[in-house]
N, C-alpha and C positions, 0 to 999 in steps of 0.2 A: 520387853526383851528383844522383840524383832528389830526394833530400831537400833539397839546396841549391836546386835549381830551384823547389821548392815554397815554401821559406822566402823566397827572394828575391822571389817574385811577390807576397808579402804586404807592402803598404806599412807601414812602421813608423817614421815620423819621431819625433824625440824627444818623449816624453810620450804617444805613441799606439801603444804596442807590444803592445796586448792580443791582436790576432789571431795574431801570431807567437809570443807567450808561450804562448797556449793550444795551439798546435801542438807546442811544446817539451814542455809538460806532458803532452799526450796521448802523445807518443813515449816519454817516460820511464815513464809508467804502463804502456804496452804492454810495456815491458821488465821489468815487475814491480818497478820502483824507486819509492820514495817521494820525492816532491819537495815542498818547502815554499816558499811565497811569503810573504815578510815584508811588513811594513807600510810600506816605504819609499816606495811610490807616493804616499801622501798627503803625505809630507814633501817630496818632490822635484817634485811636480806631474805625475805620470805615471798612466796607467791601469793600471800593474802595479807590483809590488814586485820585489825581487830574488828570483830562483828558485834555490834551493839543493837539491842532491841529493848523497847520500853513498853510495858503494859500499863496504860494510864490508870490512875485510881478510879475505882468504880463504886464508890460509896463506903468502902471499908475505912475503919479508923485505925489509929495506931501508927506504927513505924513502917515507912517504905523500906524495901529490902532490895539489894542487888545480889545476883548469883554469878559466879565466874568459874569457867572451866577452860582448860587449854586443849587445843585441837591436835597438837603434835604428840608424837610418841618418841621414845628412844629408837635408835636406828634398828629396824628389823633385819635379821640375818637371813631371811628367806620369806616365803609366802606366808600369808595370814589366812587361815581357814578356821574361823570360829565354829566350834562344835559343842553341842550340849550333851553331856554324858548321861549315863543311866543314873548317876548320883545327882542330877540336876545342877551340875557345875559346868560353867563355860570355860573351855580351854582352847588353845590353838592346836589343831590337828596336824599342822605342818611343822611343829617343833621349834618355833621361835616365839617372840613375845606375842601376847594377846592384844595389848593396847587398852586394857581396862583402865590403865593410867593414861589418859584421863577420860576416855570415851564413855566409860560407865557413868561418869558425872554429867557429861554432855547429854547422854540419853535421858538420865533422870530429870535434868532441868527442863529439857524440851517436852518430855511427856507430862511433867507437872504443869508447864505452861499451857499445854493442850487441855488439861483438866480445868485449869482456871478459866480459860476462855470458853470451853464447851459447857461447863456447869454454871458459868456466870457467878463464880464465888466472889464475894466482896473482898477487896484488899485496898490498902493505902498506896499502892504503886509497887510494881515488880519490874526490875531491870535485869536483863541477861547480857552477859559479856563472854565472848569466846575468843581466846587469844592464841597467837602463834608463838613458836620458839620458846616455850616455857622451859623445856628440858635442857636448854643450853644457856640458862642465865636469866630466866624470867623476862625475856626481851620484849615480848609483845605487850605485857602488862606495863612494863616500864615506859613504853612508847605511847601508851594510851592517855588521852587527856581526861583524867579522873574528874575534872570539873564538870564534865557532862553528866555525871551521876547525880541524880536528885537524892538518892538514898545515901545515908551516912553509915549504915550497917549492912554488912554483906557476909557471904559464905562461899567458900570453895570446898569441894569434896576431893581432896587430893592427899589422903593419908591411908596407907595400907594397914588396916586394923579393923577390929570388930565395930560394927555400927553401935554407937553409944559413946565412943571416945571423942572427946572434945579437946583439940590441941590448944592449950592456953599459953604455950611458949614455943618459940622456934629460935634457933641460934643465929648469931651474927656470923657471916662468912666472908672470908677473903681468899683470893687465889694468888699463887706465886708461880710465875713463869720464869724458868732458869735456862740459860744457854751458855755452855762452856765452849771456849775457843782454845784449841791446842795447836799442834803443828803436825802436818801430814808428813809421813816418811814411809819408805818401803819396809814392810814388817819383817822381811827376811834379810835384806841387804844392809839397811841402815836404821834399825829400830832405835838405836841410841840417839838419833837425830830427831826422833818424833816426840811429841808431847800428847799423850792420850787423853782426849776429852771424855771418852767413855770411862776411863779409870777415875777421872776426877768426879764424874757424875755418880759412879758406883760408890766411891768413898763418901760422897755427900749423903746419898740415900741411906747408906749403912749407918751413918752417924746421926741422922735425923731421928727425933722422937716421933714415932708414928703410931696410929691406932687410937684407942681411947686413953687419953692422958689423965683425965679425972672425970667426975660425974657430969661435968659441964662442957668438956673440951675434947676435941679430937683433931687429928691431922692425918693427911694421906698424900702419897704420891701415886697418881692414877695413870700416868702415861710417860713413857720415856722412848726416845728415838735418837739415832745418831750414826755416824760413820758412813763410809761409801763402799768399801769392799773388804773382803776377808783378809787380804794381804796388805792393807794400808793402815798404818797407825792413824786412828780417827782424829780428824781435825776439829770436829764439832760434835756436840751431844747436848740435847735439851730434855727437860722434863717438866711436867705440869703437876703442881702440888696445890693443896688447899689446907685451910685451917678453919675450924668452927668452934664457937663457944657461946654458951648462954650468958656468960659474964662478959660484957663488952670491954671491960678493963683488961681481961686476960689476953684478948686477941692480939693487940699490937705488940705485946711483950713476946708472945709466941712467934709471931711473924718475924720480929727482930732476931730472935734466937735462930730461926730457920735460915734467914739471910746470912747471919754470921757463920753458921755451920757450913753453908754452901761456899762462902768466900774463903774460909779456912781450907776446905777440901781442894779448892782450885789452886791455892797457893802451894799446897803440898805436892801437887802434880805439875807445878809450873805452868799452869793454864790461866787464861783470863776468863772472867765470868760476867754475864749480864743478868740482872734480876729485875723483874717488873712485878710490883704488887698492886692489886686492884681489888675493889670491893665487889663481891658477888651479890649479896643482899643483906639488908639490915635485919637484925632479929627483932623479936617483940615478946612481950609477956602481958597476959591479961589477969586482972583480978577476977575472982568468981562473981563479983557483983557487977561487972561490966555488962552493959545492956546486951551486947551480942552474945555473951556467954549465957546470960539468964534466958534469953529467947531460945537459944539452942537447947538448954536443959529442959525448958518447958516443952519444946517440941518433941524431944526424945521421950519424955514421960508420956506424952499424948499417944505415941505409937507403941508404948509398952516397954521402952528401954530405960535402964538405969544409967544416967550420965556418969561417965568416968573422965576425970580431968587429967590430961597427960602433957608431957613435954616431948617435942619431936626433935630428931637430929637432922631433919631435912628442911629445905626451903620450899616455898610455893608462891603462887601469885599473891596470896594473902600478905606476904612480907612487904610487897610493894605498896599495897593499899594502906596497911597500918603505918608505914613510914610517911604516908601523905596525910595522916591525921584521921583516916577513916577507921572504923572498927570492922575488921574482917577476920572471921574465925574459920579455921580449917577443921572439917569434920571427917572422921574415918568413915569409909563407905563399903567395907568388906573386901576390898582388893587384897590379894595374897601373892607373895613372891613376885612383885612387880619388877620389871626390867630383866626378867629371866625367862627361859623357855618354860618354866613351871608356872608362869603367871596364870591366875584363874580368878573367877568370881562366881558366887552362887547365884542362880536365878532368883532365889528368894530375896537376896540382898539387892539385886537390881530393882525388883518391885518395891522393896521396902524403902529405898532411897527416894522414890517418887512420893511415897507417903510422908517421909521426913520433910521433903521440900514443901509439901502442902501444909504440914504441921507447923513449919517455920513461919509461913505466911500467916497462919491462924494465930500462932503464939505472939507474933509481932503486934497484933491488935489487942493483946491482953496484958503484956508485960509493960509496966509503967517505967518511966525514967529512961527511955532509950536515948541514944547519943544525941 
């Protein structure tokens, strides 16, 4: 728990993860482990690259594993002062995010590594990876050379839910960036000469189908900005939208519908519009008999948890590795209300995830037929 409190207190918004990365490097060095930082920082616009560390096999049998956690958090709106309450729950006493997403995972993986080294526990190989800029598009993981991984099975702890939940499916995601171009004019003297880009954007947002569209699909507009002054008909306005679906076939149709809605809104307001569609992350879905799922289930049973198989609406670094042909499962680790001032995690869950990590290593030596 002490390590988590220390990590959480270090601000690390996307692209500014240096302080927490240095603490991770110091911790690994103190264990006598060699950690390597790659050059991804320059590629993704971060003060750090990906940090990779390998614990060589020491006589254990079974499947080698990799563990991945991201070092960035969503942007804090103030100071971070992790405090343990009387209820043995960690919160931020300063009223912004805590950073349990994903520093609770970082702490669990580091403390488990310390136990593996200190106790000399046999294993078939354990690799640790810590990434930057996950919160803004899985950028660090995407820039990592996954060919460096000896393990073909891995885990991230990046889902806000009760310990025991195994994420067996995550959605495909695409983003839509829209910019309307109108015509500026004085709002009081010559409003009829203007063409309001904000009106076009407002019409488009009102006409888009947003929220949960079905059991597999959702869409959202998360940011909008435009205009220059209160008394000027706005010449430009843009917004950022996204769509997600567990059914890969539905996603292009939904994005097409969104683009057509935007284009029609622009025409009604006599504006021009530019749209850009790009992929955020590929989705994945596991069968319950996949090696990574079976190892996770066995490990959770070892720590006294009943496995629960769920689908997530969010993405994680696991999406990147699964797209590259590895088996990487996301496990819930007890985080609650992430990305909000109410974010918190129980001390007991911090300790239990260390035990889950060790149990995963143990289970990997017992489950047959790994990837």
